[in-house]
N, C-alpha and C positions, 0 to 999 in steps of 0.2 A: 945507884939506879940500876934496875934490872934491864937487860937487853934482850930478854926472851919474849917470844910471841905469847900472847894470852892463850890460856887453855880453851879448847873448843868443846868442852864437855858440859857446859852450863848454858842451856838454851835461854834461860831468863836473862842472864848477864849479857849474852851475845845479842839477843833481840832488843834489849833495852839500850845497849850501846849503839846498835845500828839505828834504832829509832831516834836517839839523841842526835846522831849525825843528820838524819833527815830533818829534824826539828831546827837544827842550826841553819841548814840550807833554806828552810821555810822562812826563818827569821830574816835572813839576808835578802831573800826574795821580797818579803813584805816591806822592808825598809828601803831597798833600792828601787823596786818597781812601783810601789804604791805609796811610798813615804809614810807608811803606817808604823808608828813607834810604840804606841801604848799596848795594844793587844800582842804585837810581836814580842815585846819584852816579857809579857806574862806567859805566853805559850813557850818561849825559849826557857824561861826559868822553871816552869813546872815540867815541861817535856824532857829536859836534861836532868832534872832532879831524880827522876825515876831510876835511871841507870846508876847515878851516883849513890843513891841509897842502897841499891842492890849490891854495888861494889863494897860499900862501907859495911854492909851486913856480913860479908865474908869473914870479917875479923871481929865479929861481935863478941862481947865479953861473956855472954850467956845466951841461953835459949830465949829468954824474955827480951833481951836486947836485940837479938836477931829478928824476932817476931815484931818488935817495935819498928825496926828499920823497914821491914817489908810492909807493915801496915801504913806507914807514912808514904812509902812508894805507891801503894794502892790509892791513897788519897790524892797524891800528885797526878797519878794517871787519870783519876776521875776528873780532876780540875783541867787537865790537858784536853780531855774529851770535850769539856764545856767550851774551851777556847777554840777548838777546831770546829765545833758546831757553829759557834758565833762567827768565825771567819767565813764559813760556807754561807750562812744566812745573810751576812753583810756583803757577800759577793767578792770578797778578797781572794778566795780560792774557788775553783770550779768543782763540779761534782766528782770528776775523775780523781782529782787530788784529794778531795775530802774522803772519798771511799777508800783510796789507797792508804791514807794515814789512819783512818778509822779502823780498817781491818788489821793493820799492824798493831795499833793500840789495843784493840779488842783481844788479840792473841796474848799480849803482855798482861792485860787485866786478868785473863783466864789463868795464866801461869801464876800470877801473884795470888789470886784467890785460892788456887789449888795448893800453893806453897804454904800460905798462912793456915789453911785448914789442916794440912799435914803436920805442921809444927805444933798446932794446938792439940792434936791427937797423940803426939809422942810423949 
């Protein structure tokens, strides 16, 4: 097991990891404060998958494999956006929390889109 700090030169990896931590805290908040288990499970699954797929992509076997991982991460991000919107509209989270999560997710989506476009052009 490596005992070194993660590199800080990969904005997508850093932002998706930080977002996963926020999503885990959101899941805990939903289950403890609202006793909401269905949507919280879905948002935690999709929201943490983004960073996991980005991390997995670092050791992809090929350009096609790397593109595939990032494309799936993009789909998970899109699904997470759906769950966050649903949580807002069902009043499990307030506007402030929604906008904060949405803005972070939008930044990750933009990075994923730019990355997939770049990979396709290379």
